[in-house]
C-alpha positions in Angstrom: 9.4 100.6 -35.4 8.5 103.3 -38.1 11.4 105.0 -40.1 12.6 108.2 -41.7 14.2 107.9 -45.1 15.8 110.1 -47.2 16.9 110.3 -50.6 17.8 112.5 -53.2 21.7 114.0 -52.1 24.0 113.4 -54.8 27.0 116.0 -56.7 25.9 119.7 -57.5 28.8 121.8 -58.9 29.4 125.1 -56.5 25.7 127.4 -57.6 24.2 124.5 -58.5 20.8 123.1 -56.8 19.3 120.3 -55.2 16.2 119.0 -53.6 15.8 116.4 -50.8 12.9 114.2 -49.6 12.0 112.2 -47.0 8.9 110.0 -46.5 7.3 111.3 -43.1 4.2 108.4 -42.5 1.5 110.6 -41.2 0.7 107.6 -39.5 3.0 107.8 -37.0 4.3 111.4 -36.9 0.3 113.4 -37.5 1.2 116.5 -36.1 5.0 116.8 -35.6 6.8 119.2 -36.9 10.0 118.0 -38.8 13.5 119.3 -38.9 16.5 118.9 -41.8 20.0 118.5 -39.6 23.5 118.2 -41.4 26.3 116.7 -40.3 29.6 117.1 -41.8 32.6 115.1 -41.2 34.8 115.6 -37.7 32.1 117.7 -37.8 28.6 118.0 -35.2 25.3 117.4 -37.0 23.7 120.8 -36.9 20.5 122.2 -37.2 19.4 123.5 -40.7 15.6 123.7 -41.0 12.4 122.9 -39.4 8.1 123.2 -40.9 5.2 122.5 -38.2 2.6 120.7 -39.5 0.6 123.4 -40.5 3.4 124.6 -42.9 3.8 127.5 -41.0 6.3 130.0 -39.9 9.6 127.2 -41.1 12.4 128.1 -39.6 15.7 128.1 -41.4 19.9 128.0 -39.9 21.7 131.7 -40.9 23.7 129.7 -42.9 21.3 128.7 -45.2 18.3 131.2 -44.6 17.1 132.9 -48.5 18.7 129.9 -50.2 16.9 126.6 -48.7 13.4 125.5 -48.6 11.0 123.5 -46.2 8.2 122.4 -47.7 5.8 119.7 -47.0 3.0 117.9 -48.4 1.2 115.8 -46.1 -1.3 113.9 -48.3 1.9 112.4 -49.5 3.7 111.6 -46.8 7.2 114.3 -47.5 8.8 116.8 -46.7 11.7 118.4 -48.9 14.5 120.5 -48.9 15.1 122.7 -51.7 18.7 124.0 -51.7 19.8 126.3 -54.4 22.7 128.5 -54.5 25.0 125.5 -53.3 28.4 126.6 -51.8 30.5 124.0 -51.1 30.2 123.6 -46.6 27.2 122.8 -47.7 28.3 120.0 -48.3 27.3 117.7 -45.8 25.1 114.1 -44.6 22.2 115.6 -44.4 19.0 113.6 -42.2 15.5 114.6 -41.7 14.0 113.6 -37.3 10.6 114.3 -36.6 10.2 113.4 -32.5 13.6 110.7 -31.7 12.7 109.3 -35.5 16.0 109.5 -38.0 16.1 109.2 -41.0 19.4 107.3 -42.5 20.9 110.5 -44.4 21.9 110.8 -47.4 24.9 112.5 -48.9 25.9 116.1 -50.2 28.6 117.4 -52.2 29.0 120.1 -53.9 32.1 121.0 -55.8 33.9 122.0 -59.3 
């Protein structure tokens, strides 16, 4: 079964940056829109950002707009989430999603 694999999470101070990566095999997901979600303890999973195959018109949740940037490099089977000016409320497990396939998640903690 094809899997998505996230990486790049960690501990960062408020105002800092992190870049998450997700391996999205194009052999299985050619032409597919990829999305990032996040889930904090005790909360529902929420949409963060999405990008289509051509990288046109990415969409963002209002809470991350102008701070996060989603990009992809199809030739490398990679989708990125660049997160800037991080806030404590951005602390969550971040998941990437393609169709009905999810990664295992990567933890992001924003704390001083």
